[in-house]
SEVEXZA-872609 format. One line per field, with one value per residue: chain; x, z, y of N, C-alpha, C in turn. Coordinates in Angstrom, 2 decimals. Each point is the difference from the previous one (the first is absolute). Last residue first. Example, Ala and Ser with C-alpha at 12.3 -4.5 7.8 and 13.67 -1.06 7.14 Angstrom:
# residues 2
unit: (A:A) $
n_x: (12.85:0.29) $
n_z: (7.08:-0.07) $
n_y: (-2.25:-5.72) $
ca_x: (0.82:-0.89) $
ca_z: (0.06:0.00) $
ca_y: (1.19:1.19) $
c_x: (-0.77:0.90) $
c_z: (0.73:0.00) $
c_y: (1.09:1.20) $
//
This chain:
# residues 91
unit: (A:A:A:A:A:A:A:A:A:A:A:A:A:A:A:A:A:A:A:A:A:A:A:A:A:A:A:A:A:A:A:A:A:A:A:A:A:A:A:A:A:A:A:A:A:A:A:A:A:A:A:A:A:A:A:A:A:A:A:A:A:A:A:A:A:A:A:A:A:A:A:A:A:A:A:A:A:A:A:A:A:A:A:A:A:A:A:A:A:A:A) $
n_x: (0.62:-0.57:-4.20:-4.96:-3.66:-0.42:-1.75:-4.66:-2.61:-0.23:-3.01:-4.49:-1.30:-0.95:-4.30:-3.95:-3.32:-4.52:-4.08:-3.60:-2.16:-4.40:-3.37:-1.09:3.45:3.13:4.78:5.23:3.80:0.43:2.82:3.26:4.89:2.99:3.54:-0.43:-4.18:-0.42:1.47:-2.80:-3.34:1.20:2.53:4.02:3.26:4.75:1.67:-2.77:-4.21:-5.52:-5.44:-4.57:-2.38:-2.36:-4.78:-2.39:1.12:-1.94:-4.49:-0.80:3.36:4.37:2.69:4.18:2.24:-2.29:0.14:3.83:0.28:-2.24:2.15:3.36:-1.32:-0.93:3.70:3.61:4.65:5.23:3.87:-1.33:-3.12:-2.14:-0.04:1.24:1.70:1.74:-1.93:-3.35:1.04:0.36:-3.77) $
n_z: (-49.70:3.00:0.69:-0.57:2.80:0.01:-3.85:-0.62:2.45:-1.39:-3.41:1.24:2.09:-2.73:-2.01:3.46:3.15:2.75:3.96:2.17:-2.77:-0.67:1.55:1.10:1.82:3.93:2.23:2.36:1.15:-1.76:0.01:1.87:-0.26:-4.55:-2.43:0.32:-1.66:-4.60:-1.56:0.59:-3.24:-4.03:0.93:1.09:-0.01:-1.42:-4.19:-1.69:-0.88:0.13:0.58:1.58:-0.76:-4.29:-1.33:2.41:-0.95:-3.71:0.56:2.70:-1.23:-2.78:-4.69:-2.39:2.12:-0.06:-3.94:-0.81:2.04:-2.08:-3.72:0.72:0.65:-3.77:-2.42:2.99:2.72:1.52:2.50:2.74:2.51:3.77:-1.19:-1.70:-1.79:-1.98:-3.84:0.56:-0.17:-4.29:-3.84) $
n_y: (-19.86:3.94:2.92:-0.11:1.61:4.77:2.06:-0.16:3.03:4.54:1.11:0.55:4.04:3.69:0.25:-0.70:-3.15:-1.05:-1.18:-2.06:-4.28:-2.83:-3.98:-4.64:-2.90:2.01:1.35:1.72:2.44:5.50:4.58:3.22:0.10:-0.08:-2.00:-4.80:-1.71:-0.92:-4.14:-3.72:-0.70:-2.08:-4.49:-3.82:-3.87:-1.03:1.64:4.34:2.23:-2.01:1.02:1.44:4.31:1.52:0.53:3.28:4.45:2.11:1.60:3.94:3.71:2.57:0.11:-0.59:-3.64:-4.15:-2.52:-2.56:-4.23:-3.57:-1.92:-3.21:-4.41:-2.61:-1.81:-2.65:0.11:-1.06:-1.77:-4.64:-2.93:2.20:5.09:5.51:5.45:4.15:2.20:3.37:4.60:2.13:-0.30) $
ca_x: (-0.32:1.02:1.37:0.93:-0.08:0.44:1.45:0.67:-0.17:0.88:1.38:0.18:0.15:1.31:1.04:0.16:1.29:0.69:1.06:-0.17:1.22:1.08:0.15:-1.21:-0.24:-1.14:-1.14:-1.02:0.63:-0.77:-0.81:-1.43:-0.39:-1.11:0.35:1.36:-0.01:-0.61:0.96:1.05:-0.59:-0.14:-1.09:-0.65:-1.44:-0.24:0.28:1.39:0.94:1.34:1.09:0.60:0.56:1.46:0.61:-0.59:0.64:1.36:0.05:-0.50:-1.40:-0.27:-1.28:-0.59:0.87:-0.03:-1.32:0.02:0.81:-0.75:-1.10:0.58:0.36:-1.23:-0.55:-0.80:-1.42:-0.89:0.17:1.17:0.37:0.57:-0.90:0.11:-0.80:0.76:1.06:-0.54:-0.12:1.27:0.44) $
ca_z: (-0.74:0.25:0.18:-0.96:0.04:1.33:0.11:-0.90:0.52:1.15:-0.52:-0.74:0.98:0.61:-0.95:-1.15:-0.08:-1.19:-0.51:0.62:0.71:-0.86:-0.02:-0.48:-1.39:-0.14:-0.72:-0.26:0.20:0.63:-0.96:0.25:1.26:0.53:-0.19:0.46:1.47:0.33:-0.39:1.00:1.24:-0.20:-0.88:0.40:0.20:1.37:0.08:0.32:-0.79:0.58:-0.89:0.40:1.35:0.11:-0.91:0.32:1.24:-0.32:-0.92:0.63:0.40:1.30:0.53:-0.85:0.03:1.34:0.15:-0.82:0.71:1.20:-0.43:-0.32:1.29:0.67:-0.64:-1.19:0.25:-0.98:-0.14:-0.68:-1.15:0.48:0.88:-0.29:0.77:1.17:-0.45:0.00:1.39:0.56:0.99) $
ca_y: (-1.21:-1.01:0.52:-0.63:-1.44:-0.48:0.23:-0.93:-1.36:-0.15:-0.03:-1.26:-1.09:0.14:-0.41:0.89:0.69:-0.50:0.88:1.31:0.40:0.54:1.45:0.64:-0.36:-0.90:0.51:-1.00:-1.32:-1.07:-0.73:0.21:-0.64:0.81:1.41:0.25:0.12:1.29:1.03:0.03:0.52:1.45:0.42:1.25:-0.14:-0.47:-1.44:-0.35:0.82:-0.18:-0.42:-1.28:-0.06:-0.10:-0.97:-1.31:-0.45:-0.42:-1.13:-1.22:0.13:-0.60:0.44:1.04:1.17:0.59:0.64:1.22:0.97:0.41:0.87:1.30:0.61:0.36:1.19:-0.26:-0.11:0.61:1.45:0.52:-0.83:-1.26:-0.74:-1.42:-0.96:-0.44:-0.90:-1.36:-0.41:-0.43:0.96) $
c_x: (1.11:-0.25:0.96:1.43:1.04:0.04:0.56:1.51:0.75:-0.05:1.00:1.43:0.23:0.24:1.40:1.19:0.07:1.36:0.64:1.00:-0.23:1.21:1.06:0.14:-1.19:-0.21:-1.06:-1.15:-0.98:0.73:-0.72:-0.90:-1.48:-0.53:-1.09:0.39:1.39:0.00:-0.55:1.02:1.06:-0.56:0.00:-1.09:-0.72:-1.49:-0.25:0.15:1.46:0.99:1.33:1.17:0.59:0.53:1.46:0.65:-0.54:0.74:1.43:0.21:-0.44:-1.45:-0.30:-1.27:-0.58:0.82:-0.12:-1.31:0.07:0.79:-0.80:-1.08:0.58:0.24:-1.29:-0.62:-0.71:-1.46:-0.96:-0.05:1.21:0.47:0.65:-1.06:0.28:-0.73:0.84:1.04:-0.54:-0.14:1.22) $
c_z: (-0.93:-0.74:0.30:0.11:-0.88:0.01:1.32:0.10:-0.86:0.53:1.15:-0.55:-0.70:1.02:0.62:-0.84:-1.24:-0.06:-1.21:-0.48:0.63:0.86:-1.02:-0.20:-0.60:-1.48:-0.06:-0.73:-0.25:0.03:0.70:-0.95:0.34:1.26:0.50:-0.14:0.54:1.52:0.35:-0.29:1.10:1.27:-0.14:-1.00:0.45:0.34:1.40:0.08:0.34:-0.89:0.76:-0.85:0.38:1.42:0.29:-0.86:0.38:1.25:-0.25:-0.91:0.63:0.43:1.34:0.61:-0.82:0.05:1.37:0.12:-0.75:0.80:1.20:-0.40:-0.24:1.32:0.66:-0.55:-1.32:0.37:-0.97:-0.22:-0.76:-1.14:0.37:0.85:-0.45:0.84:1.15:-0.43:0.10:1.44:0.72) $
c_y: (-0.39:-1.29:-1.15:0.49:-0.68:-1.53:-0.52:0.16:-1.02:-1.44:-0.21:-0.12:-1.33:-1.11:0.07:-0.47:0.89:0.71:-0.68:1.04:1.37:0.34:0.44:1.50:0.76:-0.30:-1.07:0.68:-1.14:-1.33:-1.15:-0.78:0.17:-0.65:0.95:1.47:0.34:0.20:1.39:1.08:0.10:0.64:1.52:0.36:1.26:-0.04:-0.56:-1.51:-0.27:0.73:-0.05:-0.46:-1.38:-0.23:-0.25:-1.09:-1.38:-0.49:-0.49:-1.23:-1.33:0.27:-0.68:0.60:1.15:1.28:0.67:0.76:1.33:1.03:0.50:1.00:1.39:0.71:0.46:1.29:-0.30:-0.23:0.67:1.50:0.52:-0.90:-1.32:-0.72:-1.44:-1.04:-0.52:-1.01:-1.43:-0.50:-0.55) $
//
């Protein structure tokens, strides 16, 4: 997916295949399982996580979550694309 190609992490401009797969699964099917798997992924060289990127474009998105509880909200596909594009702009 082209939007994922713009992501990087603290180790460099290319994400590992496993990380890319988790992001692709999230974008294809945003649900509790895929969001739980992908929310901590670092998507920028400055260390922005997927969760932080979503919070930047959705001010109502949860800022915290209990480990025992499911996510009270899952970002939709459009929000996820917007978040990645916002976080990686100017890369």
